C-alpha positions in Angstrom: -10.8 -4.5 20.2 -12.8 -7.3 21.6 -11.6 -10.9 21.9 -13.5 -14.0 22.4 -11.8 -17.2 23.2 -12.6 -20.8 24.4 -12.6 -21.5 28.0 -9.3 -23.4 28.9 -8.5 -25.4 32.0 -5.1 -24.4 33.5 -3.4 -27.4 31.9 -4.9 -27.0 28.5 -2.8 -25.2 25.8 -4.3 -22.4 23.8 -4.2 -23.2 20.0 -2.4 -20.0 19.2 0.5 -20.9 21.8 2.0 -23.1 19.1 2.4 -20.0 16.9 4.0 -18.0 19.5 6.3 -20.9 20.4 7.5 -21.4 16.9 8.4 -17.8 16.7 9.9 -17.3 20.1 11.8 -20.5 21.2 15.2 -18.9 21.5 17.9 -18.3 18.9 18.3 -22.0 17.9 14.8 -23.3 18.5 12.8 -20.6 16.8 12.1 -20.5 13.0 9.9 -18.5 10.7 6.3 -19.7 9.9 5.6 -21.7 6.8 3.0 -20.0 4.5 0.2 -22.3 5.8 1.2 -21.6 9.4 1.1 -17.9 8.7 -2.3 -18.2 7.0 -3.7 -20.1 10.0 -2.3 -17.6 12.5 -3.8 -14.6 10.7 -7.1 -16.4 10.2 -7.3 -16.9 14.0 -6.3 -13.2 14.7 -9.0 -12.0 12.3 -11.6 -14.5 13.7 -11.0 -13.1 17.4 -9.6 -16.4 18.6 -6.5 -14.8 20.1 -6.0 -13.2 23.4 -4.6 -9.7 23.6 -1.3 -10.8 25.3 -0.8 -13.3 22.7 -1.4 -10.9 19.8 1.1 -8.5 21.4 3.7 -11.3 21.6 3.1 -12.4 18.1 3.4 -8.9 16.6 6.6 -8.1 18.4 8.2 -11.5 17.8 7.5 -11.0 14.1 8.8 -7.5 14.2 12.1 -8.5 15.8 12.8 -11.2 13.2 11.1 -9.4 10.2 8.7 -11.2 7.9 9.6 -13.7 5.1 7.8 -13.8 1.8 6.1 -17.0 2.8 4.7 -15.4 6.0 3.5 -12.3 4.2 1.8 -14.4 1.5 0.0 -16.5 4.1 -1.1 -13.5 6.1 -2.3 -11.5 3.1 -4.2 -14.6 1.6 -6.0 -14.9 5.1 -6.9 -11.3 4.8 -8.4 -11.7 1.3 -10.3 -14.8 2.3 -11.7 -13.0 5.4 -13.3 -10.0 3.8 -14.4 -11.7 0.6 -14.7 -8.8 -1.8 -17.4 -9.1 -4.5 -15.7 -9.0 -7.9 -18.2 -7.0 -9.8 -16.1 -4.0 -10.1 -13.3 -4.4 -12.5 -10.1 -2.7 -11.3 -6.9 -2.4 -13.5 -4.5 -1.1 -10.8 -4.4 -1.7 -7.1 -2.6 1.0 -5.3 -1.7 1.0 -1.6 -1.4 4.0 0.4 -0.6 3.4 4.1 2.5 5.4 4.9 1.4 9.0 4.9 3.7 12.0 3.8 5.8 14.0 5.9 8.4 15.7 3.8 6.5 16.5 0.7 2.8 16.6 -0.3 1.3 13.3 -1.8 1.9 14.1 -5.4 1.3 10.4 -6.3 -2.4 11.1 -6.0 -2.0 13.2 -9.1 -0.2 10.3 -10.8 -3.2 8.0 -10.0 -5.6 10.5 -11.3 -3.6 11.0 -14.6 -3.8 7.3 -15.2 -7.6 7.4 -14.4 -8.1 10.2 -16.9 -6.5 8.0 -19.5 -8.6 5.1 -19.0 -7.0 3.1 -16.1 -9.4 2.1 -13.2 -7.4 2.6 -10.0 -8.5 1.3 -6.6 -6.5 2.9 -3.7 -6.6 1.7 -0.1 -5.0 2.9 3.1 -5.2 3.8 6.6 -4.8 7.1 8.3 -3.9 8.8 11.6 -1.4 6.3 13.1 1.4 8.9 12.9 0.3 12.4 13.9 3.0 14.2 11.9 2.0 12.8 8.5 -0.5 13.7 5.7 -2.7 10.8 4.7 -4.5 10.3 1.4 -7.9 10.2 2.9 -7.5 13.6 4.4 -6.6 15.4 1.2 -9.1 14.0 -1.2 -11.5 16.7 -0.6 -9.0 19.4 -1.9 -9.4 17.7 -5.3 -13.2 17.5 -5.1 -13.1 13.9 -4.4 -14.7 11.8 -1.6 -13.4 8.8 0.2 -15.7 5.7 -0.2 -17.5 4.7 3.0 -18.1 1.0 2.2 -17.2 -1.7 -0.4 -20.5 -0.9 -2.2 -19.7 2.7 -2.2 -16.2 2.0 -3.6 -17.7 -0.2 -6.5 -20.1 2.6 -7.4 -17.2 5.0 -7.5 -15.1 2.7 -9.6 -17.9 2.4 -12.1 -18.7 6.0 -12.2 -15.4 7.7 -12.0 -12.7 4.8 -12.5 -11.2 5.9 -9.1 -11.9 5.0 -5.5 -10.1 5.3 -2.2 -11.4 3.1 0.6 -10.0 3.0 4.2 -8.9 -0.3 5.6 -11.3 0.5 8.5 -14.2 0.0 6.2 -13.3 -3.4 4.8 -11.0 -5.1 7.4 -11.4 -3.3 10.7 -9.5 -5.9 12.6 -6.3 -5.1 10.7 -7.0 -1.4 10.9 -7.2 -1.8 14.7 -4.0 -3.5 14.8 -2.2 -0.7 12.8 -3.6 1.7 15.4 -1.6 -0.2 18.0 1.6 1.4 16.8 1.7 4.2 19.5 1.2 1.6 22.2 3.7 -0.9 21.0 6.1 1.9 19.8 6.8 -0.1 16.6 5.3 -0.9 13.3 4.1 -4.7 12.9 3.8 -7.1 10.1 0.3 -5.7 9.4 1.9 -2.5 8.0 3.4 -4.8 5.5 0.7 -7.3 4.6 -2.0 -4.6 4.1 -0.1 -3.4 1.0 -0.4 -6.8 -0.5 -4.2 -7.3 0.0 -5.3 -6.3 -3.5 -9.0 -6.6 -2.4 -10.6 -6.3 -5.8 -8.1 -8.8 -7.3 -6.7 -6.3 -9.9 -4.3 -7.8 -12.5 -1.8 -5.0 -11.8 -0.6 -3.7 -8.3 1.9 -1.2 -7.3 3.3 -0.7 -3.8 5.7 1.6 -2.1 7.9 0.7 0.8 10.3 2.7 3.1 12.9 0.1 4.0 14.8 -1.2 0.9 15.1 -4.6 2.5 11.4 -5.1 2.2 11.4 -4.6 -1.6 12.4 -8.2 -2.5 10.1 -9.7 0.2 7.1 -7.9 -1.3 8.2 -9.1 -4.7 8.5 -12.6 -3.7 5.3 -12.6 -1.6 3.4 -11.3 -4.7 4.7 -14.2 -6.7 3.6 -16.8 -4.0 0.0 -15.1 -4.1 0.0 -15.5 -7.9 -0.3 -11.8 -8.5 0.1 -11.6 -12.3 1.8 -8.2 -12.4 3.2 -6.2 -9.4 5.9 -3.6 -8.9 7.3 -2.4 -5.6 9.7 0.7 -5.1 11.3 2.6 -2.2 8.8 5.4 -2.3 9.2 8.9 -1.1 8.2 8.7 2.7 7.2 5.0 2.1 4.3 5.9 -0.2 3.9 4.7 -3.8 5.8 7.7 -5.2 9.0 7.9 -7.1 11.5 10.5 -5.7 12.8 12.4 -8.8 15.9 13.4 -6.9 17.3 9.9 -6.4 17.8 6.7 -8.5 14.8 4.3 -8.0 15.0 0.5 -8.1 11.7 -1.0 -9.3 11.4 -4.8 -8.4 8.5 -6.5 -10.4 6.8 -9.7 -10.9 5.2 -10.6 -14.3 3.4 -14.0 -14.6 6.0 -15.6 -12.1 9.0 -14.0 -13.6 10.9 -11.6 -11.3 12.7 -8.5 -12.8 14.6 -5.6 -11.3 14.9 -2.3 -13.1 16.8 0.9 -12.3 15.1 4.3 -13.1 17.7 7.2 -13.1 17.4 10.2 -10.9 15.6 13.0 -12.9 17.6 15.8 -11.3 21.3 16.3 -10.6 20.5 18.4 -7.4 18.5 17.6 -4.3 15.4 19.7 -3.7 15.0 21.2 -0.2 11.7 20.1 1.4 8.8 22.6 1.8 8.7 24.5 5.1 4.9 23.8 5.4 2.9 21.4 3.4 -0.3 23.0 2.0 -2.6 20.4 0.4 -4.4 23.0 -1.5 -1.3 22.9 -3.8 -2.5 19.5 -5.2 -5.4 21.2 -7.0 -3.4 24.4 -7.8 -0.7 22.3 -9.5 -3.3 20.2 -11.5 -5.1 23.4 -12.5 -1.7 24.9 -13.6 -2.0 27.8 -11.2 1.4 27.2 -9.7 4.5 25.5 -11.0 6.7 23.1 -9.0 9.5 21.2 -10.9 10.0 18.7 -8.0 6.2 18.0 -7.9 5.8 17.7 -11.6 8.8 15.3 -12.0 7.4 13.2 -9.1 4.0 12.9 -10.8 5.5 12.2 -14.2 8.1 9.8 -12.8 5.6 7.8 -10.9 3.1 7.7 -13.7 5.9 6.4 -16.0 6.7 3.5 -13.6 3.0 2.6 -13.5 2.6 2.7 -17.3 5.6 0.4 -17.7 4.1 -1.9 -15.1 0.8 -1.7 -17.0 2.3 -2.7 -20.3 1.3 0.6 -21.8 5.0 1.4 -22.8 7.9 -1.0 -23.9 10.8 0.9 -22.4 11.4 3.4 -19.6 12.0 6.2 -22.1 8.6 5.6 -23.9 6.9 5.3 -20.5 8.3 8.6 -19.4 7.4 10.3 -22.7 3.9 9.1 -22.6 3.6 10.2 -18.9 4.8 13.6 -20.0 2.1 13.7 -22.7 -0.6 12.7 -20.2 0.6 15.6 -17.9 0.6 18.1 -20.6 -2.7 17.2 -22.1 -4.6 16.8 -18.8 -8.0 18.4 -18.4 -7.1 21.1 -15.9 -10.8 21.7 -15.0 -11.3 18.1 -13.8 -9.8 18.1 -10.3 -9.9 21.5 -8.6 -13.1 22.2 -6.7 -12.7 21.5 -3.1 -15.9 20.0 -1.4 
């Protein structure tokens, strides 16, 4: 990562020092950033106007105190203004995928494709490789005969041609991608791991996010409201991805035109499933084709699809959403996703 900065005399204070001071001035003197301050801070970071030592201090001070909804909204808005996506591609549902999967395969990918097959345009964005023991979406697409987009233009073409595209953060905001890759150096996740989930680059009217720590759910919900996101849902996803774990109750927190709502989705099983000994991504295509059966995987796919359908307004109740998701799965075109590239 390269940083440029203005020359300073020893007595002249760097403009970013004020941000660090607000966050770090002791227990009584420090406070969270306002949405406007957060916006300015992230704008400076993205414009390379911050020294590496300042960035490290900022990231860790934010990590210790944890982000507020106002800070997240300011950070996300700065990101959105920075990469300036063209809005020629119409996207229905923005789907963030940044956590990677460790215990189970990324079954949510089949949920997204199930929606796509039924007329919903889904844009998925994520990052890969910052935790070596996880499976990231970008690395398993080829098992389903899909290719990750390599640029914003490529993503637009994919969305127009096949209603689905996955684009890595590295291709549309490399600065934020570089900061995520600092995790092994700093030893901790940073606010960037949170804010990227809120970016919604194509300005889709609906967005769905998974988080790992339950305390972040309400922060995402309120940040989406501050960003004037028309419809958004966030859930504690399996492994932190946007995927409902069918073994446990799932609280989905939503925003619809400024109205906040919480909804509990019951567990789909009375018993817990044991995680697979080894994760074989080829099973994604095998399950779609109907070559194998897996009750946990199918319940994950149907359950996640149901939450998305309810968010999208395609079903009035949880029950009708679940029935519709079951129909989608039962009637899927089994030939569609099964030829690895």
